[in-house]
C-alpha positions as CSV (number, residue, x, y, z in Angstrom):
1,M,0.0,0.0,0.0
2,E,2.9,2.3,0.9
3,N,4.3,2.0,-2.6
4,K,1.1,3.6,-4.1
5,I,1.8,6.9,-2.4
6,E,2.7,9.4,-5.1
7,L,3.8,13.0,-5.2
8,K,0.8,15.3,-5.2
9,R,-0.1,17.1,-8.5
10,S,-1.3,20.4,-6.9
11,M,1.0,23.1,-8.4
12,G,-0.2,25.2,-11.2
13,I,1.1,27.9,-13.5
14,W,1.7,30.6,-10.8
15,S,3.7,28.2,-8.6
16,G,5.7,27.3,-11.8
17,L,6.3,31.0,-12.7
18,A,7.2,31.8,-9.0
19,M,9.7,28.9,-9.0
20,V,11.5,30.0,-12.1
21,I,11.6,33.7,-11.1
22,G,12.3,33.1,-7.5
23,T,15.0,30.5,-8.0
24,V,17.0,32.6,-10.6
25,I,16.5,36.0,-8.9
26,G,18.3,35.9,-5.6
27,S,20.9,38.6,-4.7
28,G,22.7,38.8,-7.9
29,I,20.2,41.2,-9.5
30,F,21.1,43.9,-6.8
31,F,24.9,43.3,-6.9
32,K,26.0,42.3,-10.4
33,Q,25.7,45.5,-12.3
34,A,29.1,46.9,-11.4
35,G,31.0,43.7,-12.1
36,V,29.5,43.3,-15.5
37,L,30.0,47.0,-16.3
38,Q,33.7,47.0,-15.3
39,T,34.4,43.8,-17.4
40,A,32.5,45.0,-20.4
41,G,34.3,48.4,-20.4
42,S,31.3,50.6,-21.2
43,S,27.7,51.1,-20.2
44,T,26.6,50.2,-23.8
45,A,28.6,46.9,-23.8
46,G,27.4,46.2,-20.2
47,L,23.7,46.5,-21.2
48,L,24.3,44.5,-24.3
49,A,25.9,41.7,-22.3
50,W,22.8,41.4,-20.2
51,I,20.6,41.3,-23.4
52,V,22.8,38.8,-25.1
53,G,23.0,36.6,-22.0
54,G,19.2,36.9,-21.8
55,V,18.7,35.8,-25.4
56,I,20.9,32.8,-24.9
57,T,19.1,31.9,-21.7
58,L,15.8,32.3,-23.4
59,A,16.9,30.0,-26.1
60,A,18.1,27.5,-23.6
61,G,14.7,27.8,-21.8
62,L,12.7,27.3,-25.1
63,T,14.7,24.2,-25.9
64,I,14.4,22.5,-22.5
65,A,10.6,23.4,-22.6
66,E,10.2,21.0,-25.5
67,V,12.3,18.3,-24.0
68,G,10.4,18.7,-20.7
69,A,7.0,18.7,-22.5
70,R,8.0,15.4,-24.2
71,L,9.4,13.9,-21.0
72,P,7.3,15.2,-18.2
73,K,8.9,13.3,-15.4
74,T,10.1,14.3,-11.9
75,G,13.8,14.5,-11.7
76,G,14.5,17.2,-14.2
77,L,18.0,17.1,-15.8
78,Y,18.7,13.6,-14.4
79,S,15.5,12.2,-16.0
80,Y,16.2,13.9,-19.3
81,I,19.7,12.6,-19.6
82,E,18.9,9.1,-18.4
83,E,16.0,8.9,-21.1
84,L,18.3,10.4,-23.8
85,Y,21.7,8.9,-23.0
86,G,21.2,6.0,-20.8
87,P,21.1,5.2,-17.0
88,A,25.0,5.8,-16.5
89,A,25.0,9.4,-17.9
90,G,21.7,10.1,-16.1
91,F,23.1,8.9,-12.8
92,L,26.2,11.1,-13.2
93,A,24.1,14.1,-13.9
94,G,22.1,13.5,-10.7
95,W,25.1,12.5,-8.6
96,M,26.8,15.8,-9.3
97,Q,23.8,17.8,-8.6
98,V,22.5,16.0,-5.4
99,V,25.8,15.0,-3.8
100,V,28.0,18.0,-4.6
101,Y,26.2,21.0,-6.0
102,A,23.0,21.0,-4.0
103,P,24.4,21.1,-0.5
104,A,27.2,23.6,-1.7
105,V,24.9,26.0,-3.4
106,I,22.2,25.9,-0.7
107,A,25.0,26.5,2.0
108,S,26.3,29.4,0.0
109,I,23.0,31.1,-0.5
110,A,22.1,30.5,3.2
111,G,25.5,31.8,4.3
112,Y,25.2,35.0,2.4
113,A,21.7,35.6,3.5
114,A,22.8,35.0,7.1
115,F,25.8,37.5,6.6
116,L,23.2,40.1,5.4
117,T,20.9,39.3,8.3
118,A,23.6,39.7,10.9
119,N,24.5,43.1,9.4
120,F,20.9,44.1,9.4
121,L,20.3,43.1,13.0
122,G,23.6,44.5,14.2
123,L,24.8,41.1,15.3
124,S,28.5,39.9,15.2
125,Q,29.6,38.0,12.1
126,S,30.3,35.0,14.3
127,S,26.6,34.5,14.6
128,A,26.2,34.2,10.8
129,T,26.9,30.4,10.7
130,W,24.2,29.7,13.1
131,I,21.7,32.0,11.4
132,S,22.6,30.2,8.2
133,V,21.7,26.8,9.9
134,I,18.5,28.3,11.1
135,F,17.5,29.4,7.6
136,V,18.2,26.0,6.1
137,V,16.3,24.1,8.8
138,F,13.4,26.6,8.5
139,V,13.1,26.2,4.7
140,A,13.5,22.4,5.0
141,G,10.7,22.4,7.6
142,I,8.3,24.3,5.2
143,N,9.2,21.8,2.5
144,M,8.2,18.8,4.6
145,L,4.6,20.2,4.7
146,E,2.2,19.6,1.7
147,N,3.7,21.0,-1.5
148,R,1.1,23.7,-1.6
149,V,2.9,25.3,1.4
150,P,6.4,25.8,-0.1
151,A,4.7,26.7,-3.4
152,A,2.8,29.5,-1.6
153,F,6.0,30.5,0.2
154,Q,7.6,30.7,-3.2
155,V,4.9,32.9,-4.6
156,A,4.9,35.2,-1.6
157,T,8.7,35.7,-1.6
158,T,8.8,36.2,-5.4
159,S,6.0,38.9,-5.2
160,I,8.1,40.7,-2.4
161,K,11.4,40.6,-4.3
162,L,9.7,42.1,-7.5
163,V,8.8,45.3,-5.5
164,P,12.3,46.7,-5.1
165,I,13.2,45.6,-8.6
166,A,10.1,47.6,-9.9
167,V,11.3,50.5,-7.8
168,L,14.8,50.5,-9.2
169,I,13.5,50.2,-12.8
170,V,11.0,53.1,-12.4
171,Y,13.3,55.4,-10.5
172,G,16.1,54.9,-12.9
173,L,13.9,55.5,-15.9
174,F,12.0,58.5,-14.8
175,F,14.3,60.2,-12.3
176,G,17.7,59.2,-13.5
177,K,19.8,62.0,-15.2
178,V,22.6,60.2,-16.7
179,D,23.0,58.7,-20.1
180,A,22.5,55.1,-19.7
181,V,24.4,54.2,-22.9
182,G,27.6,55.6,-24.3
183,Q,29.5,55.9,-21.0
184,T,33.1,54.5,-21.0
185,V,34.6,53.0,-17.7
186,H,38.0,54.3,-17.0
187,Q,38.7,51.4,-14.4
188,V,38.4,48.3,-16.5
189,A,38.8,44.9,-15.0
190,T,42.3,43.5,-15.4
191,T,41.0,39.9,-15.6
192,G,40.7,40.1,-19.4
193,G,38.0,38.7,-21.6
194,G,36.1,41.9,-22.0
195,F,32.6,41.6,-23.6
196,G,32.8,37.8,-23.7
197,M,33.5,37.5,-20.0
198,A,30.8,40.0,-19.2
199,I,28.3,37.8,-21.1
200,L,29.6,34.7,-19.1
201,A,28.9,36.6,-15.9
202,T,25.3,37.2,-17.0
203,L,24.8,33.6,-18.0
204,F,25.7,32.5,-14.5
205,A,23.3,35.2,-13.0
206,Y,20.5,33.9,-15.2
207,D,21.1,30.2,-14.2
208,G,18.8,28.0,-12.0
209,W,15.5,28.2,-14.1
210,I,15.9,24.4,-15.1
211,L,15.2,23.4,-11.5
212,L,11.4,23.7,-12.2
213,S,11.8,20.5,-14.2
214,N,12.7,18.6,-11.0
215,I,9.2,19.0,-9.8
216,A,7.4,18.3,-13.0
217,G,5.6,15.3,-11.4
218,E,3.8,17.8,-9.1
219,L,2.6,20.1,-11.7
220,K,-1.1,19.7,-12.5
221,N,-0.5,19.6,-16.2
222,P,3.3,19.4,-16.8
223,R,3.1,19.1,-20.6
224,R,1.3,22.5,-20.7
225,D,2.5,24.2,-17.4
226,L,6.2,23.4,-17.5
227,P,6.9,25.1,-20.9
228,R,4.7,28.1,-20.1
229,S,6.4,28.5,-16.6
230,I,9.9,28.3,-18.0
231,V,9.3,30.7,-21.0
232,G,7.1,33.2,-19.1
233,G,9.4,33.1,-16.1
234,L,12.5,33.6,-18.0
235,L,10.9,36.6,-20.0
236,I,10.2,38.3,-16.7
237,V,13.7,37.5,-15.3
238,V,15.5,39.0,-18.3
239,L,13.2,42.0,-18.4
240,A,14.0,42.4,-14.6
241,Y,17.8,42.1,-15.0
242,V,18.0,44.4,-18.1
243,G,15.5,46.8,-16.5
244,V,17.4,47.2,-13.3
245,T,20.8,47.4,-15.1
246,F,19.3,50.2,-17.3
247,G,17.9,51.9,-14.2
248,V,21.1,51.9,-12.4
249,Y,23.1,53.0,-15.4
250,H,20.5,55.8,-15.9
251,A,20.8,57.0,-12.3
252,L,24.5,56.8,-11.7
253,P,27.6,57.6,-13.8
254,S,29.6,54.4,-14.9
255,D,32.7,55.2,-13.0
256,K,30.7,55.8,-9.8
257,I,28.9,52.4,-10.3
258,V,32.3,50.7,-10.6
259,A,33.7,52.6,-7.6
260,L,30.6,51.6,-5.5
261,Q,30.7,47.9,-6.6
262,N,28.1,45.9,-4.6
263,N,26.7,49.1,-3.1
264,A,25.6,50.8,-6.4
265,T,21.8,49.7,-6.1
266,F,21.9,50.8,-2.5
267,A,23.1,54.3,-3.6
268,V,20.2,54.5,-6.0
269,V,17.6,53.5,-3.5
270,R,19.1,55.8,-0.8
271,A,19.1,58.7,-3.3
272,A,15.3,58.0,-3.7
273,F,14.3,57.1,-0.2
274,G,17.1,57.9,2.1
275,D,18.5,55.5,4.8
276,F,15.1,53.9,5.2
277,G,15.3,52.8,1.6
278,G,18.7,51.2,2.1
279,R,17.4,49.2,5.1
280,A,14.2,48.2,3.2
281,L,16.4,47.0,0.2
282,S,18.6,45.0,2.6
283,L,15.4,43.3,4.0
284,A,14.0,42.7,0.6
285,I,17.3,41.0,-0.5
286,I,17.2,38.7,2.5
287,I,13.7,37.7,1.7
288,S,14.7,37.3,-1.9
289,M,17.5,34.9,-0.9
290,L,15.1,32.9,1.3
291,G,12.9,32.5,-1.8
292,T,15.7,31.2,-3.8
293,L,16.7,28.9,-0.9
294,N,13.2,27.5,-0.9
295,G,13.3,26.9,-4.6
296,K,16.5,24.9,-4.3
297,M,15.2,22.9,-1.3
298,L,11.9,22.3,-3.1
299,S,13.7,20.9,-6.3
300,F,17.0,19.1,-5.4
301,P,15.5,16.4,-3.0
302,R,13.1,15.6,-5.9
303,M,16.0,14.5,-7.9
304,A,17.4,12.3,-5.1
305,Y,13.8,10.9,-4.8
306,A,13.6,10.1,-8.5
307,M,17.1,8.5,-8.6
308,S,16.0,6.4,-5.5
309,L,12.8,5.4,-7.2
310,D,14.9,4.1,-10.2
311,G,17.1,2.0,-7.7
312,L,20.2,4.2,-8.2
313,F,20.2,5.8,-4.7
314,P,19.4,4.3,-1.2
315,K,15.7,3.1,-1.0
316,Y,14.8,5.1,2.0
317,L,15.1,8.4,-0.2
318,S,12.1,7.4,-2.2
319,K,9.8,7.1,0.8
320,L,6.9,9.6,0.8
321,T,5.0,10.4,3.9
322,R,1.3,9.3,3.8
323,K,-0.1,12.6,5.1
324,T,1.8,15.2,3.1
325,Q,3.0,13.1,0.1
326,E,6.4,14.6,0.4
327,P,9.9,13.0,0.0
328,V,10.8,13.9,3.7
329,N,13.8,11.5,3.9
330,A,15.3,13.1,0.8
331,I,14.7,16.5,2.2
332,I,16.3,15.7,5.5
333,T,19.4,14.1,3.8
334,V,20.0,17.2,1.6
335,T,19.5,19.4,4.7
336,L,22.1,17.4,6.8
337,M,24.6,17.6,4.0
338,T,24.0,21.3,3.8
339,V,24.2,21.9,7.5
340,L,27.5,19.9,7.6
341,L,29.0,22.1,5.0
342,D,27.6,25.2,6.7
343,I,29.3,24.5,9.9
344,F,32.5,22.8,8.9
345,Y,33.4,24.0,5.4
346,T,31.9,27.5,5.4
347,K,34.7,29.1,3.4
348,G,34.8,26.5,0.7
349,V,31.0,26.3,-0.3
350,D,31.2,29.0,-3.0
351,R,34.3,27.3,-4.6
352,L,32.6,23.9,-4.5
353,S,29.4,25.2,-6.2
354,D,31.6,26.8,-8.8
355,I,33.5,23.7,-9.5
356,A,30.3,21.6,-9.8
357,I,28.8,24.2,-12.3
358,F,31.2,23.1,-15.1
359,T,30.0,19.5,-15.3
360,I,26.4,20.6,-14.9
361,W,26.8,22.8,-18.0
362,I,28.1,19.7,-19.8
363,F,24.9,17.9,-19.0
364,Y,22.9,21.2,-20.1
365,T,24.7,20.9,-23.5
366,A,23.7,17.2,-23.8
367,A,20.0,18.2,-22.7
368,F,20.0,20.9,-25.5
369,F,21.1,18.2,-28.1
370,G,18.3,16.1,-26.8
371,V,15.6,18.1,-28.6
372,F,17.2,17.0,-31.9
373,I,17.2,13.3,-30.7
374,L,13.6,13.5,-29.5
375,R,12.5,15.0,-32.9
376,R,14.4,12.2,-34.9
377,Q,12.7,9.6,-32.6
378,V,9.3,11.2,-33.6
379,K,10.1,10.9,-37.3
380,K,11.1,7.3,-36.9
381,G,7.7,6.6,-35.1
382,L,9.5,5.7,-31.8
383,L,7.9,8.6,-29.9
384,A,4.3,9.6,-30.2
385,E,3.6,13.1,-31.6
386,Q,1.0,15.5,-30.1
387,D,-0.4,18.4,-32.0
388,T,-0.9,20.3,-28.7
389,L,2.7,19.8,-27.4
390,F,5.0,22.7,-27.0
391,K,7.5,22.9,-29.7
392,T,10.8,25.1,-29.7
393,P,10.2,28.0,-32.0
394,L,12.6,28.8,-34.9
395,F,14.0,25.3,-34.8
396,P,16.9,24.5,-35.3
397,I,18.2,28.0,-34.8
398,T,16.9,28.3,-31.1
399,P,18.5,25.1,-29.8
400,L,21.7,25.9,-31.7
401,V,21.9,29.4,-29.9
402,A,21.5,27.5,-26.6
403,I,24.2,25.0,-27.5
404,F,26.5,27.8,-28.5
405,G,26.0,29.5,-25.2
406,A,26.6,26.3,-23.3
407,L,29.8,25.7,-25.3
408,F,30.9,29.2,-24.6
409,V,30.6,28.7,-20.9
410,L,32.5,25.4,-21.0
411,G,35.2,26.8,-23.1
412,S,35.6,29.9,-21.0
413,T,35.8,27.9,-17.8
414,I,38.5,25.6,-19.2
415,I,40.6,28.7,-20.2
416,N,40.1,30.6,-17.1
417,D,39.9,27.8,-14.4
418,F,41.3,24.7,-15.9
419,A,42.1,23.1,-12.5
420,G,38.4,23.6,-11.4
421,A,37.1,22.1,-14.6
422,A,39.4,19.2,-14.3
423,L,38.4,18.6,-10.5
424,S,34.7,18.9,-11.7
425,I,35.3,16.0,-14.0
426,V,36.9,13.9,-11.3
427,L,34.0,14.5,-8.8
428,V,31.5,13.3,-11.6
429,L,33.6,10.2,-12.3
430,I,33.8,9.3,-8.6
431,G,30.1,8.5,-9.1
432,L,30.7,5.6,-11.6
433,P,31.6,3.0,-9.0
434,V,28.4,4.0,-7.0
435,F,26.3,3.6,-10.2
436,Y,27.7,0.2,-10.9
437,Y,27.2,-0.8,-7.3
438,Y,23.5,0.0,-7.5
439,K,23.2,-1.4,-11.0
440,K,24.5,-4.6,-9.7
441,K,22.3,-4.6,-6.6
442,R,19.3,-3.9,-8.8
443,A,20.0,-6.8,-11.2
């Protein structure tokens, strides 16, 4: 009887949109403008970098939207890679995300939110570690309730974070007195790369939207709502990032933005609303990061659950509670891994998540190629075609743009951080013996 308990399909389009927007938009939208501007060298190039990065991200979203519509399964990237390239490849995609990336990125987000909270409350920085643990446990607790509760929390935090974004855009557009384009930065970043590296920074800022696919099994109508949520959510995200960037550029001279670095958006808000505006923005950023934290905690345990259901992870991870129909064991396991990193490896979580990103982009690339594989299967009659199914527009141009963007990320990472890229591959390959252990056990 216990095996018949399934994930509850109770999430609709609003939950999906909030998941995409809330998971992508954390703190970066309030802090990235100066870094991208300094790397690009001028306000025109900086703004264009956000637009190009947004176009590539939209192309990726449109491509995965079709893959997700054709393969509407819980598990996201793991499920797609497993279906397209076989169990071993799928396992490695899931292994890297669940065991390495998930706890590292959740700990990183919680740690930074805790740092801001300590500053906001006037507490010592030594308290940040425990605030971070409290945040992780709090969000995990929400996710152990029926999925409509974390979904509602996601909608609420996403709505709140859109308020300061709208304020920055409106103030910059209507009250800014600086030319938003045509300004040259005199203090250009010395790391090299110029416009290309500026685009790379925006692609990392736009990342995270694919996590919606991890909860496809809980969407009321995944074939319809998954594509709509990804495309609609990404359109709002790109407009928000480009809008805030234009607003900040229109409100402050480029050299001042670069000089202020992470405080540029605070300067704009303080100019409009004084010190109250600065504190209100700090609070909004903390809430925004809690929403991002919730999105990660909602999605990553579902991947562990899906892998366990396929016999590739410990069986206890696929257990759902009868009352809430939630993968509580998977949530607890991800939470424990995160808390341990938070306490004992605080300074290394950012680096660990950065290292994991490289191989995750390899699997992104493979998933983008997947749309060609699936269409070929349809032509051969191996996969049923549906007229109402979402299809990537401007095929094959759109997926090729997504593939180009992914290859650009991979190539840039190899050039700029070869050691990190190599370590990322090693961490993935460590999963192979684990895969063959569970494969033998399942046989």
